[in-house]
C-alpha positions in Angstrom: 0.0 0.0 0.0 1.2 3.5 -0.9 0.5 6.4 1.4 1.5 10.0 0.9 3.8 11.6 3.5 3.0 15.3 3.2 6.6 16.5 3.1 9.3 17.4 0.6 12.0 16.7 3.2 13.7 13.6 1.9 15.7 13.1 5.1 12.4 12.7 7.0 11.0 10.4 4.4 14.1 8.2 4.5 13.9 8.0 8.3 10.3 6.9 8.2 10.7 4.4 5.3 13.3 2.5 7.5 10.7 2.0 10.2 7.8 0.8 8.0 6.9 -2.9 7.8 6.8 -4.7 4.4 3.8 -3.7 2.3 3.7 -0.1 3.3 5.5 2.4 1.0 5.9 6.1 1.7 5.7 8.4 -1.3 6.4 12.1 -0.9 4.9 15.3 -2.4 7.6 15.2 -5.1 6.5 11.7 -6.1 3.0 12.9 -6.9 4.2 16.2 -8.5 3.0 18.5 -5.7 5.4 21.4 -5.7 3.4 24.2 -3.9 4.0 25.1 -0.3 1.4 23.6 2.0 0.1 26.1 4.5 1.4 25.9 8.0 -0.3 28.8 9.8 -1.5 27.1 13.0 -0.1 28.3 16.3 0.3 24.7 17.5 2.3 21.7 16.4 -0.9 19.6 16.4 -2.7 22.2 14.3 0.1 22.3 11.7 0.1 18.5 11.3 -3.7 18.5 10.9 -3.6 21.4 8.4 -1.1 19.7 6.1 -3.0 16.4 6.1 -6.3 18.1 5.5 -4.8 20.0 2.6 -3.6 16.8 0.8 -6.9 15.1 1.4 -9.1 18.0 0.2 -7.0 18.9 -2.8 -5.7 15.5 -4.0 -7.9 12.9 -2.3 -5.0 10.7 -1.2 -4.7 8.7 2.0 -1.9 10.6 3.7 -0.1 11.6 6.9 1.6 14.7 7.9 3.8 15.5 10.8 5.0 18.6 12.6 7.9 18.7 15.0 9.0 21.4 17.5 11.9 21.8 19.8 10.6 23.1 23.1 13.3 24.7 25.5 12.2 25.3 29.1 14.5 28.3 29.6 13.0 30.0 26.5 9.4 29.5 27.6 8.9 26.7 25.0 10.6 28.4 22.1 11.3 27.7 19.3 8.2 25.4 19.3 6.0 25.7 16.3 8.5 28.1 14.8 11.4 25.6 15.0 12.0 25.3 11.2 12.2 29.1 10.7 13.4 30.3 14.2 16.2 32.4 12.8 14.3 33.6 9.7 12.4 32.4 6.6 15.6 31.1 5.0 15.1 28.0 7.2 18.8 27.5 7.9 19.5 24.7 10.4 22.8 26.3 11.2 21.3 29.7 11.8 18.5 28.2 13.9 21.0 26.4 16.2 23.2 29.5 16.5 20.2 31.5 17.7 19.3 28.8 20.3 22.9 28.7 21.6 23.2 32.5 21.8 19.9 32.7 23.7 21.0 30.0 26.2 24.5 31.4 26.6 23.9 32.8 30.1 21.6 30.1 31.5 22.4 26.9 33.2 19.0 25.3 32.5 19.5 23.4 29.2 16.5 21.2 29.5 14.4 20.7 26.4 12.2 18.3 24.6 11.4 17.4 21.0 7.7 16.8 20.2 6.3 15.3 17.0 2.6 15.1 16.2 1.3 13.1 13.2 -2.1 13.5 11.6 -3.1 10.4 9.6 -6.0 10.6 7.3 -7.1 7.2 5.9 -10.5 6.3 4.4 -11.8 9.8 5.3 -11.0 9.4 9.0 -8.3 11.3 10.9 -6.2 10.0 13.7 -3.5 11.8 15.8 -0.3 10.4 17.2 2.3 12.0 19.5 6.0 11.3 20.3 8.1 13.1 22.9 11.8 12.8 23.9 13.2 14.7 26.8 16.8 15.9 26.8 19.1 18.9 26.9 20.8 21.4 24.7 24.6 21.1 24.3 26.8 24.2 24.5 28.1 23.5 21.0 27.3 21.6 17.9 28.5 18.0 17.9 28.2 15.4 15.2 27.5 15.5 11.4 24.5 13.1 11.0 20.8 14.0 11.0 19.3 17.4 10.3 17.6 20.3 12.1 18.7 20.7 15.7 20.2 17.2 15.9 23.8 18.5 16.5 22.8 20.4 19.7 20.2 18.0 21.2 21.2 15.2 23.5 18.4 12.8 24.6 18.2 11.9 28.3 20.6 9.1 29.5 22.3 8.9 26.1 25.6 10.7 26.2 25.6 11.8 22.6 23.6 14.1 20.3 21.2 12.9 17.6 23.8 14.0 15.1 26.4 11.6 16.6 24.1 8.6 16.0 23.5 6.5 13.0 19.9 6.6 11.6 19.1 3.2 13.1 20.4 4.4 16.5 18.5 7.7 16.3 15.3 5.8 15.5 15.6 4.0 18.9 15.3 7.3 20.7 13.7 9.9 18.6 10.4 11.7 19.1 9.6 11.1 15.4 10.1 7.4 15.7 8.0 7.2 18.8 5.1 8.9 17.1 5.5 6.9 13.9 5.6 3.6 15.8 2.3 4.5 17.3 0.9 5.2 13.8 2.4 2.0 12.3 0.9 -0.1 15.1 -2.4 1.5 14.4 -2.1 0.8 10.7 -1.3 -2.9 11.3 -4.4 -3.2 13.5 -6.5 -1.2 11.1 -5.7 -3.4 8.1 -5.9 -6.6 10.1 -9.4 -5.7 11.2 -10.4 -5.0 7.6 -9.6 -8.6 6.5 
């Protein structure tokens, strides 16, 4: 079964494809020739995920899922949160975003943070929501070259290394995204088993 992942981010699609069981294939917006920007105007992570899934269903009538992820830093009152991808500006530079976080945290000892992913899955005209959270802390400098986004400065609890210092398989054991997607995949297994 093919299901549209409402993203143009091939890094995210590759992460998810590794987690999927046989018989489920993720296709991206590029695979179905969708090149326009999908609106993300909600003030919440949940709202953005729902907005993206609804857009694909309403305009293209595909079964699909969409995710939104935010880094929430306690000392910054939950920032960057829903603005994580464009925290340092609309150029959406991972490096600039991390630099802004490190600069804002330079004078604080509270480095605690969490990553939160929410998925909106629309299948057979019904919508379901799944959430994954990983707690951790912000490093004082970027470490590691793997991953994307804030991975070089985020260290999950009880781990000793940043996401960017992990292989993709290792990251998938800890990450917020994998936790949310495992919930969705379990749901899909059960959903299709019950339809047989």
